[in-house]
C-alpha positions in Angstrom: -68.3 -26.4 1.3 -71.7 -25.5 2.8 -71.8 -25.0 6.6 -75.1 -25.8 8.1 -76.7 -24.2 11.2 -78.2 -26.1 14.1 -81.6 -24.9 13.0 -81.1 -26.5 9.6 -80.1 -29.8 11.2 -83.2 -29.7 13.5 -85.5 -28.8 10.6 -84.4 -31.9 8.7 -84.6 -34.1 11.8 -80.8 -34.8 11.8 -78.3 -34.6 14.6 -74.7 -33.4 14.0 -71.7 -35.2 15.6 -70.6 -31.9 17.2 -71.6 -28.3 17.6 -68.8 -26.0 16.6 -69.1 -22.9 18.7 -67.4 -20.2 16.6 -67.1 -17.5 19.2 -67.0 -13.7 18.9 -63.4 -13.5 17.7 -63.9 -16.4 15.2 -67.0 -14.7 13.9 -66.0 -11.0 13.7 -62.2 -10.7 13.8 -60.7 -10.9 10.3 -57.6 -12.7 11.5 -59.6 -15.2 13.6 -62.0 -15.8 10.8 -59.1 -17.5 8.9 -58.8 -20.0 11.8 -62.6 -20.6 11.7 -62.4 -21.4 8.0 -59.4 -23.6 8.4 -61.0 -25.6 11.1 -64.3 -26.1 9.2 -62.3 -27.1 6.1 -60.6 -29.9 8.2 -63.9 -31.1 9.6 -65.5 -31.2 6.2 -62.5 -33.0 4.6 -62.4 -35.7 7.2 -66.2 -36.2 7.2 -67.1 -34.9 10.7 -70.8 -33.9 10.8 -70.9 -30.5 12.5 -73.3 -27.6 12.9 -72.8 -24.0 14.0 -75.4 -21.8 15.7 -75.2 -19.2 13.0 -77.2 -16.1 13.8 -78.5 -17.7 17.0 -75.0 -17.7 18.5 -74.1 -14.9 21.0 -71.3 -14.2 23.3 -70.8 -16.7 26.1 -70.7 -13.9 28.6 -67.0 -14.6 29.6 -65.8 -10.9 29.1 -68.7 -9.7 31.3 -67.9 -12.1 34.1 -64.2 -11.3 34.0 -65.1 -7.6 34.1 -67.2 -8.1 37.2 -70.7 -7.7 35.6 -72.2 -10.9 37.0 -75.7 -9.9 36.2 -74.9 -9.5 32.5 -73.0 -12.8 32.4 -75.8 -14.8 33.9 -78.3 -13.3 31.6 -76.2 -14.2 28.5 -75.3 -17.6 29.9 -78.9 -18.6 30.7 -80.0 -17.5 27.2 -77.3 -19.7 25.6 -78.0 -22.6 27.8 -81.7 -22.5 27.0 -80.9 -22.4 23.3 -78.4 -25.3 23.4 -80.6 -27.4 25.7 -83.5 -26.8 23.4 -81.5 -28.3 20.5 -80.4 -31.2 22.7 -76.7 -30.3 22.3 -74.4 -32.9 23.8 -70.9 -32.1 22.5 -69.3 -28.7 21.9 -66.0 -27.9 20.1 -64.4 -24.5 20.3 -61.4 -22.8 18.8 -61.2 -20.3 21.6 -59.9 -21.3 25.1 -62.0 -18.7 26.7 -65.2 -20.2 25.3 -63.9 -23.6 26.1 -63.2 -22.7 29.7 -66.5 -21.1 30.5 -68.6 -23.8 28.8 -66.6 -26.6 30.6 -66.2 -25.1 34.0 -68.8 -22.4 34.6 -71.9 -23.2 32.6 -72.6 -26.5 34.4 -73.5 -24.6 37.6 -76.2 -22.9 35.6 -77.6 -26.0 34.0 -75.4 -26.2 30.9 -73.8 -29.6 31.0 -72.0 -30.6 27.8 -69.0 -32.5 26.6 -66.7 -29.6 25.8 -63.5 -30.1 23.6 -60.9 -27.6 22.5 -60.1 -27.9 18.9 -56.4 -28.8 19.5 -57.6 -31.9 21.5 -60.2 -32.7 18.8 -57.6 -32.5 16.1 -55.3 -34.8 18.1 -58.1 -37.3 18.3 -58.7 -37.1 14.6 -54.9 -37.7 14.0 -54.9 -40.7 16.4 -57.8 -42.2 14.5 -56.0 -41.8 11.2 -58.6 -39.5 9.8 -56.1 -36.7 9.1 -53.3 -37.4 6.7 -50.6 -35.0 5.5 -49.5 -34.5 2.0 -46.1 -35.8 1.0 -43.4 -33.6 2.5 -45.9 -31.5 4.4 -45.9 -27.7 4.6 -43.8 -27.5 7.8 -41.5 -30.5 7.7 -38.1 -29.5 8.9 -39.1 -26.0 10.1 -38.4 -24.8 13.6 -41.6 -24.2 15.6 -42.3 -23.0 19.1 -45.6 -23.3 20.9 -47.3 -20.8 23.1 -49.4 -22.2 26.0 -52.5 -20.0 26.3 -53.5 -19.4 29.9 -57.1 -20.7 29.7 -56.1 -24.0 28.0 -52.8 -24.6 29.8 -52.7 -23.4 33.3 -56.5 -23.0 33.5 -57.3 -26.5 32.3 -54.1 -28.5 32.3 -54.1 -29.2 28.6 -50.4 -29.2 27.5 -49.9 -32.4 25.6 -52.6 -32.5 22.9 -51.3 -29.4 21.0 -47.7 -30.6 21.2 -48.7 -34.1 19.9 -50.4 -32.4 16.9 -47.2 -30.4 16.2 -45.1 -33.7 16.4 -47.3 -34.9 13.5 -45.7 -32.4 11.2 -42.2 -33.9 11.7 -40.8 -30.6 12.7 -38.4 -29.4 15.4 -40.4 -28.1 18.3 -38.3 -25.8 20.5 -39.8 -24.9 23.9 -39.6 -21.4 25.2 -37.9 -21.0 28.6 -41.3 -20.3 30.1 -43.7 -23.0 28.9 -46.3 -25.4 30.2 -47.3 -24.7 33.8 -44.6 -22.0 33.9 -45.9 -20.4 30.7 -46.3 -16.6 30.4 -49.5 -14.9 29.5 -49.5 -12.9 26.3 -51.6 -10.3 28.1 -55.0 -10.8 26.4 -56.4 -12.9 29.2 -55.7 -10.0 31.5 -57.5 -7.5 29.2 -54.2 -6.0 28.0 -55.5 -6.4 24.5 -58.1 -3.7 25.2 -56.1 -1.2 27.4 -52.7 0.4 27.7 -50.1 -0.9 30.2 -49.8 0.6 33.6 -47.1 3.3 33.9 -43.6 1.9 34.3 -44.4 -1.5 32.8 -43.6 -3.0 29.5 -46.1 -4.4 27.0 -46.5 -8.0 28.1 -47.2 -9.3 24.6 -43.9 -7.7 23.4 -42.1 -9.5 26.2 -43.7 -12.8 25.3 -43.0 -12.5 21.6 -39.4 -11.8 22.4 -39.2 -15.0 24.4 -40.6 -16.9 21.4 -38.2 -15.2 19.0 -35.3 -16.2 21.2 -35.9 -19.8 20.3 -35.0 -19.1 16.7 -38.3 -20.6 15.5 -39.9 -19.4 12.3 -43.4 -20.4 13.3 -45.0 -19.5 16.6 -47.9 -22.0 17.0 -50.9 -20.8 19.0 -54.4 -22.1 20.0 -56.3 -18.9 20.8 -57.5 -16.0 18.7 -56.5 -13.5 21.3 -53.0 -15.0 21.7 -52.6 -14.9 18.0 -53.3 -11.2 17.8 -51.1 -10.3 20.8 -48.1 -12.4 19.6 -48.5 -11.1 16.0 -48.3 -7.5 17.3 -45.2 -8.5 19.4 -43.5 -10.0 16.3 -44.3 -6.8 14.3 -42.8 -4.7 17.1 -39.5 -6.6 16.6 -39.9 -6.1 12.8 -39.8 -9.9 12.3 -43.1 -10.3 10.5 -41.4 -11.2 7.2 -39.5 -14.1 8.7 -41.6 -15.3 11.6 -45.3 -16.2 11.4 -47.8 -16.7 14.1 -50.3 -19.5 13.2 -53.1 -21.4 14.8 -52.6 -25.1 14.8 -55.8 -25.6 12.7 -54.3 -23.4 10.0 -51.1 -25.4 10.0 -53.1 -28.7 9.5 -55.4 -27.2 6.8 -52.3 -26.1 4.8 -50.7 -29.6 5.1 -53.6 -32.0 4.6 -53.5 -34.5 1.8 -56.2 -34.1 -0.8 
């Protein structure tokens, strides 16, 4: 499979169906790179014409804005918007809820107006259209799965059903955690706990969230965010359950289960 950049599409006078914004985690984090590969394999297999920005892609500026450096955020955002608008980008798909949120809700005020879709919603659309088909028996049929609502996708943007509809496609038993949907609990990454120690006297929030997932008895913890995947994986390891419980992005689950 050859993934083409937006520059290559433009040079040949072609227009892709979507721009896949890979994101910093999907580009540089070894665990998140597996999700990137899985998602591109799905797009390629079902015949979706897509481009990436390649070396032209840079951070959305989300971490800078969350950290309070508004000047740095706007500088990064304006650069990205100028680049995307220059290519005439209309539709952006991301595997990161943080990228999704800032493109959808914060770039428009700066002149970046695009149709922005999170990959779980995009995958649900492909399933509804009959473009994704599972191999006989599937890789997850009959397994117990629990789903973690990431903050920026769930409470931040109200997207709860699309990921769950994708999981139903596997003919599995989806067991909800006690804290789910609008009452879901953050894994900690959205509050920067991925990069710092907890405050004195507090427990590690990702350990607490992983314990809630393990209480369901599920053997698969389904996620939709690279940062949630890292935090929950560390939480599962803390409970020494990594041999029996796996944390997987929904795209990885589909890539493993698709019919040839």
